[in-house]
C-alpha positions in Angstrom: -65.1 -59.8 64.9 -64.3 -58.9 61.3 -62.0 -56.1 62.4 -59.8 -58.6 64.2 -60.2 -60.9 61.4 -59.0 -58.2 59.1 -56.0 -57.1 61.3 -54.7 -60.4 61.7 -55.2 -61.1 57.5 -52.9 -57.4 57.3 -50.9 -58.8 59.4 -50.4 -62.2 57.7 -49.9 -60.2 54.2 -47.1 -58.2 55.6 -45.3 -61.0 57.1 -45.7 -62.6 53.4 -44.4 -59.3 51.9 -41.7 -59.3 54.2 -40.8 -62.9 54.0 -40.9 -63.0 50.3 -38.9 -59.9 50.1 -36.1 -61.2 52.3 -36.5 -64.8 50.0 -35.6 -62.3 47.0 -32.9 -60.8 49.1 -31.6 -64.3 49.2 -31.7 -65.5 45.8 -30.3 -62.4 44.5 -27.3 -62.7 46.7 -27.1 -66.2 45.7 -27.3 -65.6 42.2 -24.6 -63.0 42.1 -22.2 -65.2 44.3 -22.5 -68.0 41.7 -22.2 -65.8 39.0 -19.0 -64.0 40.8 -17.4 -68.0 41.7 -18.0 -68.6 37.9 -16.3 -65.5 36.9 -13.3 -66.5 39.1 -12.8 -69.8 38.3 -12.6 -68.6 34.5 -10.1 -65.8 35.7 -8.0 -69.1 36.9 -8.3 -71.1 34.3 -5.2 -70.2 32.8 -3.0 -71.7 35.5 -5.2 -74.4 36.1 -5.1 -73.7 39.9 -7.9 -73.7 42.5 -9.6 -70.8 44.5 -8.2 -72.4 47.6 -4.3 -72.5 46.2 -4.6 -68.9 44.4 -6.0 -67.5 48.2 -3.1 -69.0 49.6 -0.6 -67.7 47.3 -2.3 -63.9 47.9 -1.7 -64.5 51.5 1.7 -65.2 51.2 2.6 -62.4 48.6 1.2 -60.0 51.1 2.9 -61.7 54.3 6.0 -63.3 53.0 6.8 -66.2 54.9 4.0 -67.6 57.6 4.0 -70.5 59.5 0.9 -73.1 58.7 -0.9 -72.3 61.7 -0.9 -68.7 60.8 -2.2 -69.3 57.3 -4.7 -71.3 58.4 -6.2 -68.5 60.4 -5.6 -66.2 57.4 -7.7 -68.5 55.0 -10.1 -69.3 57.9 -9.6 -73.2 57.3 -8.5 -76.1 59.3 -4.9 -77.0 59.5 -5.4 -80.3 57.8 -6.7 -78.3 54.7 -3.6 -76.2 54.8 -1.4 -78.8 54.8 -3.3 -79.9 51.5 -2.8 -76.5 49.9 0.6 -76.0 50.9 1.4 -79.8 49.6 -0.3 -78.4 46.1 1.5 -75.5 45.9 4.9 -77.4 46.8 4.3 -80.1 44.3 4.0 -77.2 41.7 7.1 -75.3 42.6 5.2 -72.8 43.9 6.0 -72.4 47.7 8.9 -74.0 49.8 9.1 -74.8 53.1 11.6 -73.8 55.9 12.3 -74.4 59.4 11.2 -71.4 61.2 14.5 -69.6 62.7 12.6 -69.2 65.9 11.2 -72.1 66.6 12.8 -75.6 65.3 9.5 -77.6 65.6 7.7 -75.2 63.3 7.9 -74.9 59.3 7.5 -71.3 57.7 6.4 -71.6 54.2 7.1 -68.8 51.6 6.8 -68.1 47.6 9.6 -69.3 45.1 10.4 -66.8 42.5 7.6 -68.8 40.3 5.5 -68.9 42.7 5.7 -64.7 42.8 5.5 -64.8 39.2 2.1 -66.7 39.0 0.5 -65.0 42.0 1.3 -61.7 40.3 -0.1 -62.7 37.1 -3.2 -64.5 39.0 -4.0 -61.0 40.9 -4.0 -58.8 38.0 -6.4 -61.4 36.2 -9.1 -61.3 39.1 -8.6 -57.5 39.5 -9.6 -57.3 35.6 -12.2 -59.9 36.0 -13.6 -58.1 39.5 -13.2 -54.6 37.5 -15.4 -56.3 34.7 -18.2 -57.6 36.8 -18.3 -54.6 39.0 -17.7 -51.6 36.5 -21.2 -52.2 36.0 -21.9 -50.1 39.0 -21.3 -46.4 39.9 -18.4 -45.3 42.5 -21.3 -44.5 44.8 -23.0 -48.0 44.2 -19.7 -49.7 44.8 -19.2 -47.8 48.1 -22.9 -48.6 49.3 -22.3 -52.3 48.3 -19.2 -52.4 50.2 -21.0 -51.0 53.2 -23.5 -53.2 53.0 -21.3 -56.4 52.4 -18.9 -55.1 55.5 -22.2 -55.1 57.7 -23.4 -58.3 56.5 -20.1 -59.9 57.4 -20.0 -59.1 61.2 
């Protein structure tokens, strides 16, 4: 009887250890994510631009012109949210809307010259920020972190 209780207590301790480790990992992950978000907001401050707008600029720099639905897919946000992002960028003169030559019902969005300039400057600032943030890690640690995050992202 005492052995059975000891086995049960051992499993309970084992579970507490695993649970504590899992909680600790989760807490560390969210702490680092908060630091990264804060650092990213600081990097974007000179342009007074929202992270969602910055992401849209980056996607358009890579893909040139896209339909709103395609931009929505790349940003992983709802089409209505994409419209809000595009409206905000257009108001600032960073993107243009134009009819899709292959489908008159659809609109394409693309960067203006100012959008390219701002997008390029933001990319450089974010690259420098990421280098400061992840610069504490060795190349091997960066590769391990990238591998782990890719695994978790799936």
